[in-house]
Backbone bond lengths (Angstrom), bond angles and torsions (degrees), N, CA, C in turn:
res aa  C-N    CA-C-N  psi(-1)  N-CA   C-N-CA  omega(-1)  CA-C   N-CA-C  phi
1 X - - - 1.456 - - 1.526 109.86 -
2 X 1.304 117.34 133.68 1.450 121.21 178.64 1.524 110.33 -95.21
3 X 1.298 115.66 162.50 1.460 122.98 177.95 1.527 109.55 -91.34
4 X 1.315 116.23 137.80 1.456 121.87 177.27 1.516 110.41 -86.95
5 X 1.318 115.33 140.71 1.457 121.09 174.04 1.530 107.63 -80.44
6 X 1.324 116.47 127.36 1.459 121.54 -179.22 1.530 112.85 -108.55
7 X 1.330 116.61 -21.08 1.459 120.56 -179.09 1.518 108.10 -152.32
8 X 1.324 116.82 141.38 1.465 121.08 177.07 1.525 108.67 -143.09
9 X 1.323 114.52 139.53 1.463 121.85 176.47 1.523 107.42 -135.71
10 X 1.326 116.75 125.98 1.464 120.67 173.55 1.523 107.61 -75.11
11 X 1.325 116.04 129.49 1.462 121.19 178.73 1.523 108.90 -123.52
12 X 1.298 117.43 -178.35 1.471 121.72 -173.04 1.527 113.20 -62.38
13 X 1.322 114.82 160.29 1.471 123.51 175.49 1.530 113.73 59.44
14 X 1.325 116.63 38.23 1.470 122.38 176.71 1.523 112.76 58.07
15 X 1.310 115.15 42.44 1.468 120.39 175.66 1.521 108.96 -115.05
16 X 1.320 115.02 151.48 1.455 120.41 173.92 1.524 108.71 -125.45
17 X 1.316 114.49 136.59 1.455 121.37 176.53 1.526 106.52 -96.15
18 X 1.328 116.19 127.79 1.458 121.37 -176.39 1.516 110.35 -122.80
19 X 1.319 115.53 144.17 1.455 121.08 169.93 1.524 106.81 -120.00
20 X 1.328 115.38 137.16 1.458 121.51 -173.64 1.526 111.43 -108.04
21 X 1.325 115.20 168.23 1.461 120.42 -177.09 1.527 113.96 -66.54
22 X 1.321 118.17 -13.73 1.470 121.37 176.25 1.533 111.05 -95.95
23 X 1.340 116.52 11.59 1.470 125.05 177.82 1.527 113.49 72.17
24 X 1.320 117.66 12.05 1.465 119.93 171.07 1.515 107.85 -79.84
25 X 1.308 114.81 156.64 1.462 121.82 178.24 1.521 107.59 -129.40
26 X 1.317 115.94 146.82 1.452 119.37 178.07 1.510 111.71 -151.46
27 X 1.314 114.58 166.51 1.458 121.49 176.60 1.527 107.30 -121.76
28 X 1.310 115.11 126.13 1.456 121.69 179.23 1.522 108.38 -108.56
29 X 1.325 116.17 119.46 1.457 121.91 178.24 1.529 107.77 -88.87
30 X 1.311 115.87 111.12 1.464 121.19 -177.22 1.528 112.76 -90.46
31 X 1.319 118.79 -6.31 1.465 122.26 -173.38 1.527 112.93 -53.88
32 X 1.314 117.97 -40.96 1.465 120.17 -176.60 1.533 113.20 -73.89
33 X 1.320 118.64 -10.09 1.462 122.09 -179.57 1.531 112.62 -98.84
34 X 1.321 117.70 -10.13 1.459 121.11 -171.00 1.528 114.84 -73.65
35 X 1.314 118.31 -8.69 1.462 120.92 177.39 1.525 112.46 -96.58
36 X 1.331 116.68 7.18 1.460 120.73 -175.49 1.518 111.87 -116.40
37 X 1.329 115.53 124.34 1.454 122.43 172.21 1.515 114.73 49.61
38 X 1.301 114.39 -135.22 1.462 121.95 -175.43 1.529 112.99 -64.36
39 X 1.334 117.51 -23.70 1.466 120.45 -178.36 1.534 112.07 -65.52
40 X 1.331 116.62 -15.45 1.462 121.28 175.49 1.529 110.96 -57.61
41 X 1.329 116.11 -29.41 1.466 120.86 -179.37 1.527 112.50 -70.38
42 X 1.323 117.56 -10.44 1.467 121.20 179.20 1.523 112.46 -91.09
43 X 1.321 117.94 -0.37 1.474 120.85 -179.79 1.524 112.78 -65.90
44 X 1.299 117.22 -27.27 1.467 121.13 177.59 1.537 107.28 -70.12
45 X 1.331 118.45 116.49 1.469 120.18 -177.86 1.530 113.48 -56.13
46 X 1.328 117.37 -33.31 1.465 119.56 178.58 1.532 110.85 -64.50
47 X 1.313 116.85 -36.20 1.463 121.07 177.30 1.533 109.51 -74.08
48 X 1.322 116.66 -46.95 1.466 119.92 -178.19 1.528 111.23 -56.87
49 X 1.307 116.63 -38.30 1.464 121.25 -176.85 1.519 113.83 -72.15
50 X 1.337 117.89 -1.85 1.463 120.71 176.51 1.526 112.26 -87.67
51 X 1.322 117.87 7.99 1.476 121.43 -179.57 1.517 109.91 -53.30
52 X 1.335 114.70 137.03 1.469 120.91 -179.81 1.520 109.03 -152.28
53 X 1.310 115.96 167.44 1.460 120.86 174.69 1.524 108.11 -84.38
54 X 1.307 114.90 131.36 1.458 121.20 174.28 1.516 106.79 -133.05
55 X 1.310 115.42 119.04 1.459 122.26 -172.22 1.521 108.16 57.65
56 X 1.311 119.20 -106.33 1.473 120.30 -176.78 1.520 112.61 -124.89
57 X 1.335 116.48 24.45 1.454 119.74 -177.57 1.533 110.79 -146.70
58 X 1.321 115.41 -170.70 1.469 122.27 -179.34 1.521 108.81 -98.55
59 X 1.326 115.05 134.75 1.459 121.43 177.01 1.520 107.97 -138.84
60 X 1.334 116.09 149.19 1.455 122.24 175.40 1.530 108.75 -105.53
61 X 1.318 116.27 162.33 1.464 121.91 -176.61 1.530 112.81 -58.30
62 X 1.339 117.28 -26.23 1.468 120.57 179.98 1.529 112.87 -84.21
63 X 1.336 117.66 5.46 1.462 121.50 175.77 1.516 115.48 95.27
64 X 1.313 118.35 -10.28 1.471 120.83 177.40 1.521 108.30 -68.33
65 X 1.337 115.47 133.95 1.451 119.02 177.81 1.521 110.36 -138.20
66 X 1.321 115.08 170.51 1.456 121.94 -178.12 1.521 110.03 -120.50
67 X 1.309 115.91 149.33 1.451 121.56 173.29 1.527 108.10 -66.41
68 X 1.334 119.84 130.59 1.463 120.30 -177.91 1.533 113.51 -61.19
69 X 1.327 117.32 -30.84 1.466 119.98 176.43 1.522 110.68 -65.30
70 X 1.333 116.31 -40.35 1.462 121.49 177.07 1.522 110.01 -60.74
71 X 1.329 116.87 -47.45 1.462 121.14 -178.58 1.528 110.05 -57.65
72 X 1.314 116.76 -48.62 1.466 120.38 -177.68 1.527 111.50 -65.86
73 X 1.330 116.27 -45.95 1.466 120.29 -176.49 1.529 112.95 -66.99
74 X 1.321 117.96 -35.48 1.459 121.36 -174.95 1.528 113.90 -90.34
75 X 1.317 117.96 -10.83 1.464 120.60 179.48 1.520 111.01 -70.54
76 X 1.319 115.41 136.54 1.462 120.95 169.00 1.525 105.24 -80.60
77 X 1.317 116.51 110.61 1.462 120.86 -175.97 1.522 110.06 -70.73
78 X 1.326 115.22 137.52 1.464 122.16 178.37 1.524 107.89 -133.88
79 X 1.327 117.85 148.48 1.467 119.61 175.82 1.524 110.06 -61.37
80 X 1.312 117.32 149.73 1.457 121.11 -178.43 1.517 112.76 -59.87
81 X 1.322 117.74 -22.78 1.459 120.24 -178.40 1.525 112.73 -91.46
82 X 1.331 118.42 -8.86 1.464 121.79 -177.57 1.524 110.67 -76.00
83 X 1.306 115.22 140.59 1.458 120.10 176.57 1.529 109.11 -67.91
84 X 1.308 117.61 131.80 1.458 122.42 -178.50 1.518 111.39 -62.76
85 X 1.295 118.34 -35.84 1.466 120.51 -178.13 1.521 111.81 -63.32
86 X 1.330 117.37 -18.86 1.462 121.10 178.57 1.517 112.26 -91.13
87 X 1.331 118.18 -10.64 1.460 121.53 -176.73 1.524 109.51 -74.22
88 X 1.297 115.67 142.86 1.461 120.69 176.97 1.498 109.70 -120.58
89 X 1.314 116.30 161.02 1.465 121.93 179.46 1.493 111.01 -103.10
């Protein structure tokens, strides 16, 4: 069973902060994926900052989305009280 994304916020340096249905929180650094295929379209900060929850995963306004298992597995988990700017990938 995969975890559903319940909240997403685009933050600096092509990272997204995610909260999951089990109340875990994580930060996913997307920078290393932006040179591959369709993810190249997320290099524009205005586009990247449109990240939102769609169904149970992350989607951008241009229709690009991520597999929810990928989001959960690749997120650097941080306590809900930890400042996101201090989280590392």
